[in-house]
N, C-alpha and C positions, 0 to 999 in steps of 0.2 A: 531545569537547571538548579533552582533553589532547593529542590528535594535532594539532589545528589550532593550539594554543598552541605546541607544539614546532616545527611547520612554520613558523609565522610568525617565531619567533625565529631559526631556522636560515636561512631564506630572506630574511627581512626585512633583516637587517643587511647582508649582501653586496649585495642589490639597492639598498639605500639608499646604500651607498658608490658603486656604479656610477652611480646616478642623480645623485649629486653631481658626477660627472666629465663629464657629458654636455655641458655648456657650454664645456668646454675647447677651444681652437682646434686643439690638436695631434691627431694620429691617435688618441690615447687617447679623446678626446671622440666621435669617429666610431665607434670600437669600442664605447664605452659605449652610444651611441644604437642600435646594431645588436642589443643584447642581447634586446630584446622581440620584434622581428620574427623573429630567428633562433630564439628560444625557441618561438615559435608554430609555425615550420616543423618544428623538432625534435619538438614535441608531436604533430604530424600523422604523423610517421614512427614514433615510439615508441609512442604511445597514440592511434591514430586512432579516430574514432567507429565504433561497430559497423556492419558492412556491411548487416545486416538492417534497419537503421533507414531509414525513407523519406527522411530529410533528411541522411543521411550524405554523399552525393555533393555536394549544394549546400554543406554545411558545409565539406567539404574544399576545394572550389573557392574559396569565399569566403576561407578562411584563407590558402590559397596565394597568391591574387591580392593580398590585403591585405598579406601579408608581403613579397611581391615589390615591390609599389608602395612600401612603406615603405623598403625597402633602396635602391631607386632614388632616392627623395626625400632620403634621408640621404647617400648616397655622391655623387650628382651635384654638389651644391654644393661638396663637399670637394675634388673633382678640380681645378677651376679655381683654387681658393684655394691648393692645393699647387703647381700650376704657376706661379702668380704668385710664390710664395715662392722657387721655384728661379730664375726669371728675375731677380727682384730681387737675389738673392744673387749671381748671375752678373754682373749689371751692377756691383754693388759691387766684386766681385773684379777686373773689368776696369778699373774706375776706379782701384783701388789699384795695379794693375800699370802703368798709364800714368804714375804719379808717379815 
Protein backbone atom coordinates (compact mmCIF):
# COMPACT_ATOMS: atom_id res chain seq x y z
CA UNK A 1 0.00 0.00 0.00
CA UNK A 2 2.71 2.50 0.97
CA UNK A 3 4.76 1.60 -2.11
CA UNK A 4 1.91 2.50 -4.47
CA UNK A 5 1.19 5.71 -2.58
CA UNK A 6 4.83 6.78 -2.92
CA UNK A 7 4.91 5.69 -6.57
CA UNK A 8 1.78 7.68 -7.38
CA UNK A 9 3.18 10.82 -5.76
CA UNK A 10 6.60 10.47 -7.39
CA UNK A 11 5.29 9.60 -10.87
CA UNK A 12 1.93 11.34 -10.81
CA UNK A 13 3.15 14.89 -10.45
CA UNK A 14 5.63 14.84 -13.36
CA UNK A 15 3.22 12.90 -15.59
CA UNK A 16 0.49 15.42 -14.82
CA UNK A 17 2.79 18.28 -15.79
CA UNK A 18 3.70 16.48 -19.02
CA UNK A 19 0.03 15.84 -19.74
CA UNK A 20 -0.76 19.52 -19.32
CA UNK A 21 1.71 20.41 -22.10
CA UNK A 22 0.41 17.94 -24.71
CA UNK A 23 -1.88 20.45 -26.41
CA UNK A 24 0.82 23.05 -26.92
CA UNK A 25 1.54 23.62 -30.62
CA UNK A 26 5.30 23.83 -30.15
CA UNK A 27 7.66 20.83 -30.24
CA UNK A 28 7.15 20.65 -26.48
CA UNK A 29 3.62 19.36 -27.09
CA UNK A 30 4.85 16.69 -29.49
CA UNK A 31 7.51 15.54 -27.04
CA UNK A 32 4.94 15.44 -24.24
CA UNK A 33 2.62 13.33 -26.40
CA UNK A 34 5.47 10.88 -27.07
CA UNK A 35 6.03 10.13 -23.37
CA UNK A 36 3.52 7.25 -23.14
CA UNK A 37 4.41 5.37 -26.35
CA UNK A 38 8.13 5.73 -25.67
CA UNK A 39 7.56 4.64 -22.08
CA UNK A 40 5.81 1.51 -23.33
CA UNK A 41 8.72 0.73 -25.66
CA UNK A 42 11.26 1.29 -22.89
CA UNK A 43 9.22 -0.97 -20.62
CA UNK A 44 9.46 -3.79 -23.18
CA UNK A 45 13.26 -3.40 -23.24
CA UNK A 46 13.85 -2.94 -19.51
CA UNK A 47 11.15 -5.20 -18.08
CA UNK A 48 9.78 -7.52 -20.80
CA UNK A 49 7.21 -10.19 -20.01
CA UNK A 50 8.77 -13.51 -18.95
CA UNK A 51 9.77 -15.56 -21.99
CA UNK A 52 8.32 -18.77 -20.54
CA UNK A 53 4.85 -17.23 -20.68
CA UNK A 54 2.68 -18.38 -23.57
CA UNK A 55 1.49 -14.84 -24.28
CA UNK A 56 4.90 -13.12 -24.00
CA UNK A 57 5.42 -12.99 -27.76
CA UNK A 58 1.99 -11.60 -28.66
CA UNK A 59 2.19 -9.08 -25.80
CA UNK A 60 5.59 -7.81 -26.96
CA UNK A 61 4.38 -7.58 -30.56
CA UNK A 62 1.21 -5.74 -29.55
CA UNK A 63 3.06 -3.20 -27.42
CA UNK A 64 5.71 -2.54 -30.09
CA UNK A 65 3.10 -2.15 -32.86
CA UNK A 66 0.89 0.11 -30.72
CA UNK A 67 3.85 2.26 -29.61
CA UNK A 68 5.11 2.56 -33.20
CA UNK A 69 1.66 3.47 -34.51
CA UNK A 70 1.23 6.06 -31.77
CA UNK A 71 4.58 7.66 -32.61
CA UNK A 72 3.64 7.86 -36.30
CA UNK A 73 0.20 9.30 -35.48
CA UNK A 74 1.76 11.91 -33.20
CA UNK A 75 4.75 12.94 -35.30
CA UNK A 76 3.17 12.84 -38.79
CA UNK A 77 0.77 15.78 -38.24
CA UNK A 78 3.54 17.81 -36.59
CA UNK A 79 5.86 17.68 -39.61
CA UNK A 80 3.59 19.55 -42.10
CA UNK A 81 2.66 22.07 -39.41
CA UNK A 82 6.33 22.76 -38.78
CA UNK A 83 7.03 23.09 -42.51
CA UNK A 84 4.09 25.50 -42.89
CA UNK A 85 5.57 27.59 -40.11
CA UNK A 86 8.94 27.77 -41.88
CA UNK A 87 7.32 28.67 -45.21
CA UNK A 88 5.18 31.36 -43.61
CA UNK A 89 8.15 32.86 -41.83
CA UNK A 90 10.16 32.78 -45.07
CA UNK A 91 7.36 34.57 -46.95
CA UNK A 92 7.15 37.20 -44.26
CA UNK A 93 10.91 37.72 -44.37
CA UNK A 94 10.87 38.08 -48.17
CA UNK A 95 7.98 40.53 -47.96
CA UNK A 96 9.90 42.65 -45.48
CA UNK A 97 13.04 42.52 -47.65
CA UNK A 98 11.07 43.89 -50.66
CA UNK A 99 10.15 47.08 -48.80
